[in-house]
N, C-alpha and C positions, 0 to 999 in steps of 0.2 A: 889377597884382599877380596872380601865378599862384594857381591853386586851392590848391596845396600850401602856399604862404606864407599865404594866408588861413586855412587850417586851422591852421597853426602859431600864428598870432596868437590864435585862439580857444583853442587848447590851452594857451597860456601863461596866459591868464586863468583857466582851469579849474585848472591845476596850482598856480598861486599861491594860489587860493582854498582848495584842498584841502591845501596845505602838504606837497607831496611831499618836499621837502628840508628838513624841520625840523631845526634845529641842536639835537641832543640829545647833546652830548659828555658823557662821564662822567669822574670824577676819575682812574679807573684807565686810561682810554684817551682822553687829552685830544686826540689828533691824528686822531680819526675824522672830523672835519668841519673843512674849511678855510673861511675867510670868503670870501664873494663879493666880487670886486674891483669898486670903484665904476665903472670903465670896463672893459668886457669886452674891447674891441678897440681897441688903441692907434692913435694917428694915424699912427705909423710903419708899423704893420701895414696900415692902411687904404690908405696911399699905395702900399705894395708890391703888394697884391693888385689895385689898380686898374691897375697897369702890367703885371701878369702873369696876368690873367684870360684864359681861353680860352673864347670863346663864352659869356661871362658866368659861367663856372664857375671856382672857386678851390679849392685844397686847404688845409685848415686843421686844426689841433689844437683840439679842444674839451676843456678841462680841467674836471673835475667837482668839486663841493665835498665830496662824500662818496661812499660806496659802499652807502648804504642800510643800514649797520650802525651801531647807536648804543649798544648795551648790551654788557655783558660776555658774556652768554649768546649773543647774536647773533654776537659776534666769535668765540667759541670754536667755535660750530657751523660758521661759515664757514671757520675755520682747519683744522678736521678735513678738510673737503672739499678745501681748497687743498693740503694735504699730499699728497694722492693724485696731484696733478699733477707731483710731483717724484720722480725716480728715487732709489733708495737711495744711489747714488753722489753725486747732487746734495746730498742731505741730509747725507751724511757730510762732504763738502767744506765745507759751510756750518758744520757743528758744529765742525770742526777750526779754523775761523776765528771761533769764538765766537758763532755764530748758530744756536742749537739750536731755537729756537721759530719757528713761522710768524708772520710779521709782517703788518702792515696792507698793505704793498706786495705781498704774495703773494695777497691777496684779489682776486677778479675785479672788473672794472668793473661797475657796476650796469646790467644789461641793459635795465631799464626806461628809464633815462636815454638809453641808446644808441638805443632804439626811438623815443623821443619826438623826438630830433634827426633820426633817419632819416625820420620822418613829415613833416618839412618839405620832403622831396624830396632830402635829403642822401644820398649813397651812402657807406656805411661802407667804409673802407680797412683800418685796423687798430685794435684796442683794446689799450691798454697798461695792465696792472694796476699796474706799477711807478710809472707817472706818474699813475695815475687819470685817464686821458684816452683819447680816441679820435680818430683822424684821419678826415676826411670829404672828399669832393668835393661841393661845394655851390654853389648859386646865390649869387653875391655879394650879391644883394638880400636874401637870407635871414639874413645875418650879424647884423644888428641884432636881429632877432627871436629868433634862437637865443641871443644874449647876454642876453636878458631872462628866459630860463628861470631859476627860482630855484636850480636845482641846477648851473648853469653858472658856474664860478669865473672863467674867462677864455677867450679865443680867440686863437690866433696862427697865422701861416702855417706850413705845412710847409716847412722849409728844403730846399734841393736841393744836390746835389753837382756840382761842375764839375771834370771831370778836368783836371789841371794839368800838361800837357806831359810825362807819362811817355813815353819813346820806346822803341820796340822795333823789331826788324828782322825781323818776321814775313815781310815780302815778300822778304827776302833770306835767309831761313833755309834751311839745308840739313841733310840727315842727315849728321851728323859721323862721321868715322872715329874709332875709339878712340884716345885719347891717354893717356899714362901719368900726367900730372899729378904730384901728390905722393903717393907711396905711403905708406900708414899702416896697418901690420899687414895688408897685403894689399888695402887699399882703394885703388883707382885713381880719383882724383877727376876726371880729365880737365881740361877748362877751368874747372871750378868750384873748382879748388884755391886760386886767389888769394883769392876771397871768403871761403872757410872759414879759410884760414891767417891772414888779417888779424885775425880775431876769435878765434884760438887754439882752433878746434874740433877739428883733427886730433888733438891731444893727448888730448882727451876721448874721441874715437872709439877711440884706442889703448887706453884703459882701459875700453872697452865701455860708454860712456855715450853714448847716441844718442836719448834721449827715451822709452825704454821706460816703459810704464805711465802716460804723460801723454796727455791728450786735448787736441788743438788744434782750434779752430774757425776756418775760413777764411771771411772775408766778402769776396765779390768778384762779378764780373759773370757768372760761369759757368765751367765746367771741362770740359776734354776728359779725362774719367775713364779713357779707354782708352789714354792716352799711356803709353809704356814706362816713364816715370819713376815711375808709380804701380802697376806690375805687382805688386810685393811687398805693397803696401798692400792691393790688392784680393785677392790670393791668400791672404793671412794673415788676412783678416777684420778689418782695421784701419780700414776705411771704415765708420764706425759709423752715420752718418745723413746724409741729404741733404734739403734743402728749397729750392724755388724760390719766393722771396718776390715775384717778378714775376708769374709765371703761376699761383701757388698750387697747385703740385704737387710731386712728389718727383724731378723730372727736372732736373738741373743742367747737363747737356750742352746743346748747341744744339738748339732746337726749330724747327718750321716757321715760327713767327712771329718768330723771333729775327733780329737782324742777324747777318751771317756772322761778324763779329768778336767776337760776344758772349763766347765762351769763351776768347778770347785772353789777357786779362789775368789771369784766375783760374788758368788753366793755368800761367802763368809764376810767379805768386806762390806757388802751392801747391808747385811743384817747388823753388822757392828755399828754402822752409821744410823740406820733408820728402821730396823726391824721392830716388829711388835707382835708378841705372842704371850698374853698374860699368864703369869705363873712360870714362864719358861725363860723369856728373853726379851730385852728391850734395847734399842739403840737410842742415843740421845735425841735424835731428830725424828721420832716416830710419827710425827704429823706433817713432815715436809713432803714436797712433791719431788719426783725423780725423773732423770733422763739416764738411760743406760747405754753406754758405749762399749762395745766389745772391740778392744784395741789390740789384744794379745793373741797370738797364734801359738799355742803350746804344743803343737805336734812336734815330735822329737826331731824331725828332719828340717824344721823351719824355725828360723830365728825371729825374734820379735822386734820389728823395726820402728824407729822413731817417727817415721812419716805418718803412721797410723795415728799416733798421739796428736800430731799437729792438725791432721784432718779432723779429729774428734773435737779438739778445742774450738775450732772454727764452727763446727756444727752446733756445739753446745751454746756458743755465743749467739748464733743467729736465732736460736729459739728463745733465748732470754734467761739462761741459767744465772744463778747468783754465785754458786760455789761449785768448785771441782774437787773431787776427792780422787787422788791418783796415787796408787801404791806401786809406782814404777820408778826406775832409775836407769838411764841410758849411759853406758860406760864404754862400750867397745869403740875403739879407734880414737876416742878422746883421751887426752892426757891430763894430769893434775892441773897443769897450767891453763887448760881450757875452762876450768870451773871458775870463771871470773865474772859470771853473771851477764856476759854479752857475746858469748861465742857459740855455745851449743845450740843446735836448732830448736830443741824442745824448750830450752831456756828462753830463747827469743819469743817463742809462742806463748810461754807463761807470762812474760813481761807485757806482751801486747794484750793478753787477757786481763791482766791487772789494770792496765791503762783504761780498758773499756768497762771497768767496774766489777770484774769477777774476782772473787777471793779463791785463789788456787791453794789447796792444801796438798802437799806432796810428801811422801815418805823420804826421810833423810837417807835411808838405805840400811842394809844389814852388813856393812863391810867393816865394822869396828873391830878392835878398839883403836886403830891408828887414826892419826890426824888427816884431815882432808880426804876422807874415804867415801864421800857422797857421790852420787851420780846426778846427771842432769835430769829434770830441771830444778833439782833441789837447791842449786847454787843461785837461782834467780833472786834478785831483790824484789821486795814488795809482794812476796808470797809468804805462806807459812810452811816451812819445812819442819817435819815432825820426827822427833826421836822417841825411843822406847825406854820405859822403866819397868821395874818389877812391882809386885804388889806392895812391897815395903818402901817403894819410892827410890830405890837405887837404880842407877843406869844399867840397862840390860847389856850384857857383855858384847852382843853383836851390833849394838846401835852405832851407826856411823857418826863421824864427828866433823866439825869444821876445823879451821876457817876456810873460806873460799880463797881462790888464788889471789884475789885482790884484797884480802885481809878482813872481810866482813865475817861477823860471828854467825855461826850456824850450829845447831838448828835454832828455830825460833822458840819452840815449846816441846813438851813431851806429854805422853799419856801412856797408859798401860800397853805394853807390847810383849809381855811374857805371860803365857797361860791365859789369854783372853778366851772368854766363852763366846762361841760363834756358831752360826747355823752351818750345818753340813749339807752338801749336795747329795749325799748318799740316799736320802729319801726326803719326802716333803715335810717330815716331822723330826728329822735328826739334827742333833747338836753335838759339838765336840769342843776341844780346846786347841788353840793355835798360838804361835808366837812369831813375832816379827814386827818391824815398823809398818808392815802392811796393815796391821790392825790398830796401832796407835794413831795412824793417819785418819781413818774414817771416824774413830772416836772424836778426834779433834775437829774434823769437818762437821760432824753432827753437833758438837758443842757450839761451833761457830754459827750454825743455823739457828740454834736455840737463842743465842745472843742477838743475832740479826733479826729474828722474828719478833723479839721484844722491842727492838729499836729499828723499825723499817726505814727511818729517816737517815740512819747512819750510812756512811760510805764503807766500801770494803777495807780501806785503810784504817778507819776508825774501829771496825771490828777487830782487825789485826792488832792495832795498838792496845785496845782494851784487854785482849787476851794476853799479850806479852807483859803489860804493865801490872797485871794482877797475878801472874804465875808465881810459883813458889820461890823462885830464885831471882825475881825481878831486880832486887837490889844488888845482886852480884852475879850477873850472867856470865856464862863461859861457853866454850866450844864443845862441851859434852852434853849438858842439859839445856843449853840456850838460856831462856829466861825462866825455865822451870816447868813444873807440872801445871797443866791447865786448871784454872778455878773458874768454872763457868758462872757460878753464882756471883762471885765478886766482879767478874768482867761485866756481867749484866747490869751492875750498879754503878759502873763508871759513868761520869757525866762529862760532856764536852761543851765548852763555851761556844755559843754561836759566833760565827765569824763576823767581824765588824764590816760595816758598809760605810764608805766615805759619805759624809753628809748626814748619816743617821746619828746625830749627836746624842740623842736621848736613848738610843739603843732599843727602840721598840719594834724594829723590824721594817719600818717604812721611812721614806724621806718625805717630809711635808713641812708645813709652816711651823709646826710645833718645834722642829729642830732649829729653825731660825730664832724663835723665841728663846729656846734653851741656850743657844750660843750667846745671844744678847745678854741674857741673865748672867751667864758665866763671865762674860767679858767686862760688863759694867757694874754688876750688882753683887758679885761674890757668890753667884749661884754654883750649882754642882758642876764639876768638871766632866767633860765627856769621858766615857770609859769604854774602850781605851781612848786616849786623847786623840789619836789619829782618826777616830770616827768623825770628829768634828772638823777635820781638815778637808772641807768640801772642794776647794780649788787645788788641793795637793801642792800647796806652796811650801810645805814643811812646817808651818806654824798654824795655830788656831787664833784667828783675829776677826775683827768686824767684817773683813772682806769675805770671810766664809759665809756669814749671815747674808750679806748682800748677794753673794753668788747663789745661795739657796733661794732667796726671794726672786731673783731673776729667772731661775730655773722653774720654780713653782708657778709664778704668775706671768712671766714674760717670755717663756719659751727659750730661755737661755740654755747653755750646754749643761748636760747632766753632770753630777759630781763624778770626779775621776774614779 
């Protein structure tokens, strides 16, 4: 037993005696403490780490029971500090989606708990406030001891990403001569015309919808930011932030310790989403703004871990991103039954992002043609998982399929994923062709930005619904194509009825004396009926009657209670 593990055993005894993680939930905040699981580390997890340990070291998530916050006063104090970590844009996006208050998920992980685990010899990788967990590289022999800490809810391995047969032609890429492609109000798309036309993007560009005002976060292996496809993004100040979650700095281009191909995939996906090089190549959202997150480590001796993805989604949220484009799928150590939308760590992160108003677009994966061949977080509800089709609209043979373990249909939509025209990282002016759901995903994310830019008042779920309801197979969706090939132009023209407000009988957007008059006219004189009827039910009694008019008059003139 090493000295650090001996120290850990003694620490556990002391911590248990002092009651560091006393369960003190309150009625107002019942979710401040989670129960400690009887078995901290499952037999399946134990078997996995035994096979994947390196020199006795393993990478694990340690989930905590609480954040050291037990009372209303402690929560409110912590919430004030947490609010300062979010930009005004992030707060505004959340508020638009009905989340105006700082939540438990926004509070930081308890640093004391992190330190106590680190004192066992564990090396901290990332802390996740959303998950109330931290990832560590730790001696396998210390796992049982860490699991005995009273504040440790459970432990599980960090899942890894295995790139699944995206193909690109970087070794064959050349600097292309300008080709006319499909002209669209002066835009010459070059060889990218086919992938844009298939999802009806040129019509959107004709109407000057190209993602203006929308922020897209790209999660990938690195980016050649000097490529000609990104000249306008750089020159116009639309590259808002960068972070390398591999080397922990702000450089997302290749660095000295990188594999030479590190920036290849990200350069291609970013250009597919938002590149602009007239006569050569366009992405759907060529006027959007971008955040670049280098989440993948492609060095041959290093696997690509899920905790980088979780750290990146929290980073993007804090800045105020609207959309995430992620061409990743985490599969290692998870089983098919785990793809139920509530188990995998990245899936939980995607769900939280969706709750906070972010539209997550994620590749369904290249594991087809079998059923339930996706990886996490593609199994998440409330996101857009993207499959791949050929130029003729047939499903690409490699495109993964649903359903999820709990029976939900996947993917949501498809776009071109066979022979996409993409920027190549081999030089600043090189382009090539590539195949994979890695490219159908950024096409879809770019289309979503085009639609959202045209309807900035929409929510993320309205953008998602519009895209699904207008896709090519919306009337007969399945677990191969989902709802079908994206039709950005049709989705842009979807209309949503404004939600009704109790008391707003005439549906003009406000509650005032005109609503009381409207109700009296309806009840006594055969006037128009409130639409929907429930809008006139000011007192929420279940019926519309004179009492609702009286209720409104009391509210408007006498300081009575507001309509329910």
